[in-house]
Backbone and ligand atoms as CSV (ligand in chain L), in Angstrom:
chain,resi,resn,atom,element,x,y,z
A,1,MET,N,N,13.333,2.371,16.122
A,1,MET,CA,C,13.090,2.878,14.771
A,1,MET,C,C,13.641,4.290,14.621
A,2,ILE,N,N,14.163,4.590,13.475
A,2,ILE,CA,C,14.781,5.892,13.239
A,2,ILE,C,C,13.758,6.833,12.608
A,3,ILE,N,N,13.207,7.713,13.410
A,3,ILE,CA,C,12.285,8.689,12.846
A,3,ILE,C,C,12.769,10.103,13.091
A,4,ASP,N,N,13.848,10.237,13.839
A,4,ASP,CA,C,14.302,11.570,14.250
A,4,ASP,C,C,14.762,12.441,13.085
A,5,SER,N,N,15.058,11.827,11.948
A,5,SER,CA,C,15.506,12.630,10.812
A,5,SER,C,C,14.341,13.327,10.108
A,6,ILE,N,N,13.125,12.910,10.414
A,6,ILE,CA,C,11.956,13.509,9.763
A,6,ILE,C,C,11.247,14.445,10.726
A,7,GLN,N,N,11.000,15.676,10.287
A,7,GLN,CA,C,10.251,16.635,11.088
A,7,GLN,C,C,8.760,16.549,10.785
A,8,ASN,N,N,8.440,16.540,9.506
A,8,ASN,CA,C,7.053,16.417,9.065
A,8,ASN,C,C,7.005,15.404,7.930
A,9,GLY,N,N,6.390,14.304,8.194
A,9,GLY,CA,C,6.357,13.306,7.138
A,9,GLY,C,C,5.746,12.002,7.603
A,10,ILE,N,N,6.044,10.956,6.839
A,10,ILE,CA,C,5.390,9.676,7.034
A,10,ILE,C,C,6.440,8.575,7.035
A,11,VAL,N,N,6.316,7.681,8.000
A,11,VAL,CA,C,7.176,6.499,8.006
A,11,VAL,C,C,6.275,5.280,7.853
A,12,ILE,N,N,6.460,4.580,6.762
A,12,ILE,CA,C,5.689,3.358,6.529
A,12,ILE,C,C,6.563,2.200,7.009
A,13,ASP,N,N,6.140,1.611,8.119
A,13,ASP,CA,C,6.988,0.644,8.816
A,13,ASP,C,C,6.385,-0.767,8.736
A,14,HIS,N,N,7.224,-1.738,9.072
A,14,HIS,CA,C,6.814,-3.148,9.100
A,14,HIS,C,C,6.310,-3.642,7.754
A,15,ILE,N,N,6.912,-3.151,6.687
A,15,ILE,CA,C,6.599,-3.685,5.365
A,15,ILE,C,C,7.283,-5.046,5.255
A,16,THR,N,N,6.574,-6.038,4.782
A,16,THR,CA,C,7.194,-7.343,4.574
A,16,THR,C,C,8.437,-7.174,3.707
A,17,ALA,N,N,9.554,-7.744,4.140
A,17,ALA,CA,C,10.815,-7.582,3.417
A,17,ALA,C,C,10.641,-7.929,1.939
A,18,GLY,N,N,11.085,-7.039,1.078
A,18,GLY,CA,C,10.992,-7.258,-0.363
A,18,GLY,C,C,9.799,-6.581,-1.010
A,19,LYS,N,N,8.890,-6.022,-0.175
A,19,LYS,CA,C,7.677,-5.423,-0.750
A,19,LYS,C,C,7.747,-3.904,-0.876
A,20,ALA,N,N,8.843,-3.311,-0.427
A,20,ALA,CA,C,8.927,-1.845,-0.425
A,20,ALA,C,C,8.781,-1.263,-1.829
A,21,MET,N,N,9.415,-1.889,-2.819
A,21,MET,CA,C,9.365,-1.337,-4.169
A,21,MET,C,C,7.956,-1.422,-4.759
A,22,GLU,N,N,7.271,-2.529,-4.472
A,22,GLU,CA,C,5.894,-2.676,-4.960
A,22,GLU,C,C,5.020,-1.563,-4.390
A,23,LEU,N,N,5.197,-1.293,-3.114
A,23,LEU,CA,C,4.429,-0.239,-2.465
A,23,LEU,C,C,4.809,1.138,-3.033
A,24,TYR,N,N,6.101,1.333,-3.209
A,24,TYR,CA,C,6.615,2.585,-3.777
A,24,TYR,C,C,5.971,2.862,-5.137
A,25,ASN,N,N,5.923,1.827,-5.963
A,25,ASN,CA,C,5.368,1.990,-7.308
A,25,ASN,C,C,3.857,2.191,-7.285
A,26,ILE,N,N,3.166,1.400,-6.479
A,26,ILE,CA,C,1.703,1.441,-6.496
A,26,ILE,C,C,1.195,2.751,-5.885
A,27,LEU,N,N,1.947,3.331,-4.958
A,27,LEU,CA,C,1.548,4.611,-4.361
A,27,LEU,C,C,2.019,5.803,-5.201
A,28,GLY,N,N,2.797,5.522,-6.250
A,28,GLY,CA,C,3.270,6.600,-7.115
A,28,GLY,C,C,4.267,7.523,-6.433
A,29,LEU,N,N,5.070,6.976,-5.520
A,29,LEU,CA,C,5.997,7.821,-4.763
A,29,LEU,C,C,7.130,8.368,-5.633
A,30,ASP,N,N,7.325,7.766,-6.799
A,30,ASP,CA,C,8.349,8.286,-7.720
A,30,ASP,C,C,7.973,9.679,-8.239
A,31,LYS,N,N,6.679,10.045,-8.120
A,31,LYS,CA,C,6.241,11.343,-8.616
A,31,LYS,C,C,6.450,12.456,-7.599
A,32,LEU,N,N,6.807,12.100,-6.376
A,32,LEU,CA,C,7.024,13.128,-5.350
A,32,LEU,C,C,8.359,13.822,-5.585
A,33,ASP,N,N,8.402,15.119,-5.227
A,33,ASP,CA,C,9.673,15.832,-5.387
A,33,ASP,C,C,10.401,16.005,-4.055
A,34,CYS,N,N,9.899,15.346,-3.003
A,34,CYS,CA,C,10.586,15.420,-1.712
A,34,CYS,C,C,11.469,14.187,-1.539
A,35,THR,N,N,12.199,14.137,-0.438
A,35,THR,CA,C,13.050,12.980,-0.163
A,35,THR,C,C,12.199,11.771,0.195
A,36,VAL,N,N,12.448,10.674,-0.471
A,36,VAL,CA,C,11.810,9.415,-0.120
A,36,VAL,C,C,12.922,8.401,0.104
A,37,ALA,N,N,12.977,7.830,1.294
A,37,ALA,CA,C,14.023,6.851,1.596
A,37,ALA,C,C,13.405,5.471,1.675
A,38,ILE,N,N,14.033,4.528,1.001
A,38,ILE,CA,C,13.587,3.140,1.079
A,38,ILE,C,C,14.667,2.347,1.808
A,39,LEU,N,N,14.297,1.757,2.930
A,39,LEU,CA,C,15.235,0.928,3.675
A,39,LEU,C,C,14.797,-0.519,3.502
A,40,LYS,N,N,15.722,-1.341,3.028
A,40,LYS,CA,C,15.358,-2.731,2.781
A,40,LYS,C,C,16.092,-3.669,3.734
A,41,ASN,N,N,15.391,-4.747,4.072
A,41,ASN,CA,C,15.974,-5.791,4.917
A,41,ASN,C,C,16.508,-5.272,6.246
A,42,VAL,N,N,15.712,-4.392,6.860
A,42,VAL,CA,C,16.075,-3.896,8.182
A,42,VAL,C,C,15.790,-4.997,9.201
A,43,THR,N,N,16.722,-5.203,10.121
A,43,THR,CA,C,16.507,-6.219,11.148
A,43,THR,C,C,15.361,-5.798,12.059
A,44,SER,N,N,14.433,-6.720,12.276
A,44,SER,CA,C,13.277,-6.428,13.114
A,44,SER,C,C,13.010,-7.628,13.998
A,45,GLY,N,N,12.900,-7.393,15.287
A,45,GLY,CA,C,12.720,-8.487,16.230
A,45,GLY,C,C,11.530,-9.360,15.916
A,46,LYS,N,N,10.410,-8.726,15.634
A,46,LYS,CA,C,9.170,-9.471,15.496
A,46,LYS,C,C,9.092,-10.247,14.185
A,47,LEU,N,N,9.489,-9.616,13.107
A,47,LEU,CA,C,9.285,-10.221,11.789
A,47,LEU,C,C,10.563,-10.777,11.177
A,48,GLY,N,N,11.676,-10.612,11.845
A,48,GLY,CA,C,12.940,-11.017,11.246
A,48,GLY,C,C,13.514,-9.886,10.422
A,49,ARG,N,N,13.005,-9.729,9.210
A,49,ARG,CA,C,13.426,-8.625,8.347
A,49,ARG,C,C,12.212,-7.844,7.887
A,50,LYS,N,N,12.428,-6.561,7.655
A,50,LYS,CA,C,11.321,-5.744,7.171
A,50,LYS,C,C,11.870,-4.635,6.279
A,51,ASP,N,N,11.005,-4.035,5.532
A,51,ASP,CA,C,11.357,-2.848,4.757
A,51,ASP,C,C,10.657,-1.640,5.390
A,52,ILE,N,N,11.243,-0.486,5.169
A,52,ILE,CA,C,10.661,0.769,5.680
A,52,ILE,C,C,10.727,1.810,4.557
A,53,ILE,N,N,9.680,2.603,4.428
A,53,ILE,CA,C,9.734,3.746,3.511
A,53,ILE,C,C,9.510,5.016,4.325
A,54,LYS,N,N,10.379,5.998,4.121
A,54,LYS,CA,C,10.218,7.290,4.802
A,54,LYS,C,C,9.954,8.362,3.763
A,55,ILE,N,N,8.921,9.129,3.991
A,55,ILE,CA,C,8.556,10.205,3.070
A,55,ILE,C,C,8.695,11.522,3.819
A,56,ASP,N,N,9.504,12.406,3.283
A,56,ASP,CA,C,9.840,13.628,4.005
A,56,ASP,C,C,8.843,14.753,3.762
A,57,ARG,N,N,7.580,14.443,3.836
A,57,ARG,CA,C,6.536,15.462,3.800
A,57,ARG,C,C,5.209,14.831,4.194
A,58,GLU,N,N,4.230,15.667,4.531
A,58,GLU,CA,C,2.917,15.144,4.863
A,58,GLU,C,C,2.101,15.025,3.583
A,59,MET,N,N,1.356,13.971,3.464
A,59,MET,CA,C,0.561,13.775,2.253
A,59,MET,C,C,-0.605,12.840,2.554
A,60,GLU,N,N,-1.582,12.865,1.665
A,60,GLU,CA,C,-2.697,11.936,1.773
A,60,GLU,C,C,-2.231,10.569,1.306
A,61,LEU,N,N,-2.635,9.540,2.029
A,61,LEU,CA,C,-2.284,8.194,1.607
A,61,LEU,C,C,-3.547,7.419,1.291
A,62,ASP,N,N,-3.430,6.505,0.371
A,62,ASP,CA,C,-4.545,5.620,0.055
A,62,ASP,C,C,-4.429,4.387,0.955
A,63,TRP,N,N,-5.167,4.440,2.067
A,63,TRP,CA,C,-5.047,3.381,3.080
A,63,TRP,C,C,-5.444,2.027,2.515
A,64,ASP,N,N,-6.462,1.995,1.678
A,64,ASP,CA,C,-6.896,0.732,1.096
A,64,ASP,C,C,-5.788,0.108,0.264
A,65,LEU,N,N,-5.102,0.974,-0.463
A,65,LEU,CA,C,-4.037,0.494,-1.334
A,65,LEU,C,C,-2.889,-0.089,-0.514
A,66,ILE,N,N,-2.521,0.608,0.548
A,66,ILE,CA,C,-1.434,0.117,1.398
A,66,ILE,C,C,-1.840,-1.210,2.045
A,67,GLY,N,N,-3.072,-1.270,2.539
A,67,GLY,CA,C,-3.566,-2.492,3.159
A,67,GLY,C,C,-3.603,-3.651,2.184
A,68,TYR,N,N,-3.883,-3.320,0.935
A,68,TYR,CA,C,-3.919,-4.355,-0.103
A,68,TYR,C,C,-2.522,-4.920,-0.365
A,69,VAL,N,N,-1.544,-4.044,-0.471
A,69,VAL,CA,C,-0.174,-4.503,-0.730
A,69,VAL,C,C,0.328,-5.342,0.434
A,70,ASP,N,N,0.052,-4.873,1.647
A,70,ASP,CA,C,0.618,-5.554,2.801
A,70,ASP,C,C,-0.094,-5.139,4.084
A,71,PRO,N,N,-1.021,-5.966,4.586
A,71,PRO,CA,C,-1.787,-5.579,5.778
A,71,PRO,C,C,-0.979,-5.588,7.067
A,72,THR,N,N,0.267,-6.033,7.034
A,72,THR,CA,C,1.076,-6.039,8.267
A,72,THR,C,C,1.713,-4.674,8.539
A,73,ILE,N,N,1.552,-3.761,7.578
A,73,ILE,CA,C,2.220,-2.463,7.661
A,73,ILE,C,C,1.666,-1.592,8.794
A,74,THR,N,N,2.547,-0.812,9.385
A,74,THR,CA,C,2.144,0.242,10.320
A,74,THR,C,C,2.585,1.572,9.725
A,75,VAL,N,N,1.700,2.552,9.737
A,75,VAL,CA,C,2.054,3.872,9.209
A,75,VAL,C,C,2.167,4.856,10.363
A,76,ASN,N,N,3.308,5.542,10.422
A,76,ASN,CA,C,3.548,6.549,11.455
A,76,ASN,C,C,3.522,7.928,10.820
A,77,ILE,N,N,2.716,8.817,11.366
A,77,ILE,CA,C,2.657,10.186,10.867
A,77,ILE,C,C,3.457,11.065,11.832
A,78,ILE,N,N,4.430,11.769,11.293
A,78,ILE,CA,C,5.303,12.615,12.106
A,78,ILE,C,C,4.969,14.082,11.835
A,79,HIS,N,N,4.742,14.823,12.910
A,79,HIS,CA,C,4.467,16.247,12.767
A,79,HIS,C,C,5.294,17.011,13.798
A,80,ASP,N,N,6.032,18.005,13.329
A,80,ASP,CA,C,6.943,18.765,14.199
A,80,ASP,C,C,7.864,17.845,14.992
A,81,GLY,N,N,8.336,16.803,14.340
A,81,GLY,CA,C,9.284,15.900,14.983
A,81,GLY,C,C,8.669,14.923,15.969
A,82,LYS,N,N,7.344,14.965,16.106
A,82,LYS,CA,C,6.684,14.050,17.051
A,82,LYS,C,C,5.777,13.071,16.317
A,83,LEU,N,N,5.693,11.874,16.879
A,83,LEU,CA,C,4.782,10.880,16.339
A,83,LEU,C,C,3.365,11.252,16.746
A,84,VAL,N,N,2.535,11.656,15.753
A,84,VAL,CA,C,1.180,12.091,16.096
A,84,VAL,C,C,0.127,11.025,15.807
A,85,GLU,N,N,0.482,10.087,14.947
A,85,GLU,CA,C,-0.482,9.025,14.670
A,85,GLU,C,C,0.251,7.763,14.272
A,86,LYS,N,N,-0.228,6.655,14.805
A,86,LYS,CA,C,0.317,5.352,14.436
A,86,LYS,C,C,-0.877,4.517,14.014
A,87,ARG,N,N,-0.824,4.046,12.806
A,87,ARG,CA,C,-2.017,3.419,12.265
A,87,ARG,C,C,-1.695,2.051,11.675
A,88,GLY,N,N,-2.418,1.049,12.129
A,88,GLY,CA,C,-2.266,-0.287,11.575
A,88,GLY,C,C,-3.166,-0.433,10.369
A,89,LEU,N,N,-2.788,-1.312,9.467
A,89,LEU,CA,C,-3.566,-1.494,8.241
A,89,LEU,C,C,-4.323,-2.814,8.294
A,90,LYS,N,N,-5.353,-2.900,7.495
A,90,LYS,CA,C,-6.005,-4.187,7.317
A,90,LYS,C,C,-6.368,-4.352,5.850
A,91,LEU,N,N,-6.685,-5.558,5.494
A,91,LEU,CA,C,-7.074,-5.802,4.107
A,91,LEU,C,C,-8.348,-5.037,3.800
A,92,PRO,N,N,-8.371,-4.243,2.737
A,92,PRO,CA,C,-9.592,-3.509,2.395
A,92,PRO,C,C,-10.650,-4.440,1.804
A,93,GLU,N,N,-11.903,-4.087,2.042
A,93,GLU,CA,C,-13.010,-4.866,1.475
A,93,GLU,C,C,-13.105,-4.681,-0.037
A,94,ARG,N,N,-12.755,-3.476,-0.482
A,94,ARG,CA,C,-12.882,-3.138,-1.893
A,94,ARG,C,C,-11.637,-2.430,-2.369
A,95,ILE,N,N,-11.301,-2.636,-3.624
A,95,ILE,CA,C,-10.199,-1.915,-4.251
A,95,ILE,C,C,-10.744,-1.253,-5.505
A,96,ARG,N,N,-10.560,0.041,-5.592
A,96,ARG,CA,C,-11.052,0.754,-6.765
A,96,ARG,C,C,-9.912,1.388,-7.540
A,97,GLY,N,N,-9.951,1.230,-8.853
A,97,GLY,CA,C,-9.083,2.021,-9.717
A,97,GLY,C,C,-7.628,1.628,-9.773
A,98,VAL,N,N,-7.246,0.511,-9.172
A,98,VAL,CA,C,-5.836,0.125,-9.186
A,98,VAL,C,C,-5.617,-1.151,-9.981
A,99,LEU,N,N,-6.359,-2.184,-9.582
A,99,LEU,CA,C,-6.228,-3.456,-10.279
A,99,LEU,C,C,-7.009,-3.389,-11.572
A,100,LYS,N,N,-6.534,-4.128,-12.555
A,100,LYS,CA,C,-7.262,-4.204,-13.817
A,100,LYS,C,C,-7.734,-5.638,-14.024
A,101,CYS,N,N,-8.955,-5.774,-14.492
A,101,CYS,CA,C,-9.489,-7.109,-14.745
A,101,CYS,C,C,-8.781,-7.722,-15.958
A,102,LYS,N,N,-8.373,-8.990,-15.808
A,102,LYS,CA,C,-7.609,-9.650,-16.872
A,102,LYS,C,C,-8.500,-10.336,-17.904
A,103,ASN,N,N,-9.770,-10.434,-17.583
A,103,ASN,CA,C,-10.692,-11.119,-18.476
A,103,ASN,C,C,-10.995,-10.246,-19.700
A,104,PRO,N,N,-10.576,-10.693,-20.899
A,104,PRO,CA,C,-10.795,-9.857,-22.088
A,104,PRO,C,C,-12.277,-9.667,-22.423
A,105,ARG,N,N,-13.125,-10.544,-21.908
A,105,ARG,CA,C,-14.557,-10.409,-22.184
A,105,ARG,C,C,-15.297,-9.670,-21.079
A,106,CYS,N,N,-14.569,-9.211,-20.072
A,106,CYS,CA,C,-15.189,-8.444,-18.988
A,106,CYS,C,C,-15.701,-7.122,-19.551
A,107,ILE,N,N,-16.800,-6.638,-18.995
A,107,ILE,CA,C,-17.377,-5.386,-19.486
A,107,ILE,C,C,-16.401,-4.215,-19.348
A,108,THR,N,N,-15.499,-4.295,-18.350
A,108,THR,CA,C,-14.538,-3.193,-18.177
A,108,THR,C,C,-13.482,-3.172,-19.281
A,109,SER,N,N,-13.298,-4.313,-19.964
A,109,SER,CA,C,-12.375,-4.339,-21.101
A,109,SER,C,C,-13.008,-3.680,-22.318
A,110,VAL,N,N,-14.326,-3.781,-22.398
A,110,VAL,CA,C,-15.056,-3.216,-23.533
A,110,VAL,C,C,-15.365,-1.739,-23.292
A,111,GLU,N,N,-15.871,-1.469,-22.107
A,111,GLU,CA,C,-16.222,-0.082,-21.766
A,111,GLU,C,C,-15.172,0.482,-20.820
A,112,GLN,N,N,-14.180,1.099,-21.438
A,112,GLN,CA,C,-12.988,1.518,-20.694
A,112,GLN,C,C,-13.271,2.565,-19.621
A,113,GLU,N,N,-14.374,3.280,-19.760
A,113,GLU,CA,C,-14.643,4.338,-18.778
A,113,GLU,C,C,-15.257,3.797,-17.478
A,114,LEU,N,N,-15.660,2.510,-17.490
A,114,LEU,CA,C,-16.199,1.914,-16.265
A,114,LEU,C,C,-15.092,1.811,-15.221
A,115,PRO,N,N,-15.385,2.167,-13.979
A,115,PRO,CA,C,-14.351,2.035,-12.950
A,115,PRO,C,C,-14.057,0.569,-12.646
A,116,GLN,N,N,-12.775,0.258,-12.533
A,116,GLN,CA,C,-12.382,-1.094,-12.143
A,116,GLN,C,C,-12.631,-1.227,-10.645
A,117,GLU,N,N,-13.288,-2.299,-10.259
A,117,GLU,CA,C,-13.545,-2.473,-8.838
A,117,GLU,C,C,-13.487,-3.954,-8.474
A,118,PHE,N,N,-12.829,-4.213,-7.345
A,118,PHE,CA,C,-12.663,-5.594,-6.911
A,118,PHE,C,C,-13.110,-5.741,-5.464
A,119,LEU,N,N,-13.695,-6.893,-5.159
A,119,LEU,CA,C,-14.168,-7.193,-3.810
A,119,LEU,C,C,-13.320,-8.298,-3.195
A,120,LEU,N,N,-13.053,-8.154,-1.908
A,120,LEU,CA,C,-12.343,-9.205,-1.173
A,120,LEU,C,C,-13.312,-10.363,-0.949
A,121,THR,N,N,-13.025,-11.504,-1.567
A,121,THR,CA,C,-13.951,-12.626,-1.444
A,121,THR,C,C,-13.412,-13.713,-0.524
A,122,ASP,N,N,-12.111,-13.725,-0.300
A,122,ASP,CA,C,-11.517,-14.726,0.579
A,122,ASP,C,C,-10.389,-14.082,1.385
A,123,PRO,N,N,-10.729,-13.542,2.571
A,123,PRO,CA,C,-9.726,-12.822,3.358
A,123,PRO,C,C,-8.512,-13.680,3.718
A,124,ALA,N,N,-8.727,-14.969,4.010
A,124,ALA,CA,C,-7.613,-15.821,4.408
A,124,ALA,C,C,-6.586,-15.951,3.295
A,125,LYS,N,N,-7.050,-16.074,2.070
A,125,LYS,CA,C,-6.143,-16.227,0.929
A,125,LYS,C,C,-5.885,-14.902,0.204
A,126,ARG,N,N,-6.499,-13.851,0.683
A,126,ARG,CA,C,-6.353,-12.510,0.085
A,126,ARG,C,C,-6.733,-12.518,-1.392
A,127,VAL,N,N,-7.888,-13.113,-1.666
A,127,VAL,CA,C,-8.378,-13.186,-3.043
A,127,VAL,C,C,-9.371,-12.054,-3.297
A,128,TYR,N,N,-9.115,-11.327,-4.388
A,128,TYR,CA,C,-10.035,-10.272,-4.819
A,128,TYR,C,C,-10.632,-10.666,-6.158
A,129,ARG,N,N,-11.931,-10.391,-6.318
A,129,ARG,CA,C,-12.584,-10.702,-7.591
A,129,ARG,C,C,-13.250,-9.462,-8.167
A,130,CYS,N,N,-13.192,-9.378,-9.491
A,130,CYS,CA,C,-13.845,-8.304,-10.231
A,130,CYS,C,C,-15.330,-8.298,-9.898
A,131,ILE,N,N,-15.895,-7.117,-9.618
A,131,ILE,CA,C,-17.308,-7.071,-9.259
A,131,ILE,C,C,-18.207,-7.327,-10.452
A,132,TYR,N,N,-17.673,-7.224,-11.660
A,132,TYR,CA,C,-18.506,-7.422,-12.854
A,132,TYR,C,C,-18.517,-8.881,-13.303
A,133,CYS,N,N,-17.334,-9.487,-13.384
A,133,CYS,CA,C,-17.271,-10.827,-13.964
A,133,CYS,C,C,-16.707,-11.869,-12.987
A,134,GLU,N,N,-16.315,-11.441,-11.788
A,134,GLU,CA,C,-15.805,-12.327,-10.746
A,134,GLU,C,C,-14.481,-12.996,-11.068
A,135,THR,N,N,-13.778,-12.488,-12.082
A,135,THR,CA,C,-12.440,-12.998,-12.338
A,135,THR,C,C,-11.516,-12.579,-11.197
A,136,GLU,N,N,-10.648,-13.523,-10.800
A,136,GLU,CA,C,-9.733,-13.248,-9.705
A,136,GLU,C,C,-8.651,-12.254,-10.143
A,137,ALA,N,N,-8.350,-11.312,-9.267
A,137,ALA,CA,C,-7.312,-10.329,-9.592
A,137,ALA,C,C,-5.945,-10.966,-9.452
A,138,GLY,N,N,-5.073,-10.709,-10.418
A,138,GLY,CA,C,-3.697,-11.178,-10.340
A,138,GLY,C,C,-2.844,-10.149,-9.646
A,139,LYS,N,N,-1.844,-10.599,-8.952
A,139,LYS,CA,C,-0.985,-9.652,-8.231
A,139,LYS,C,C,0.151,-9.197,-9.117
L,1,ZN,ZN,ZN,-13.952,-8.350,-14.851
């Protein structure tokens, strides 16, 4: 893996091929003013193909959000040119503030200030349901 170009930053590795843009958008990386590199369809022994995102600065990440997009991801934190942390992701139990309930009769559609919250109800199928009305979240 190519991490030597980053002195202080984050390498999001082992993204399922084709999912880099979804992750880029959901994490709001377009709002960063530093270099963000998206590598698509990188050859990877284990998975065949993968995507990689490199962020040229240190920042807080929403681990639940990354795990939701793709639990196969590994996040590498680089500090002073060294790998200081390697972190695997898993599917989060709860997702707050990202997904929106599609049910027009859900209380969150009526009371907009209520926080949107979804619970993982079927880990095998990666199904999340609204905690208020149990409508399944669409991807
Ligand atoms: Zn709902």
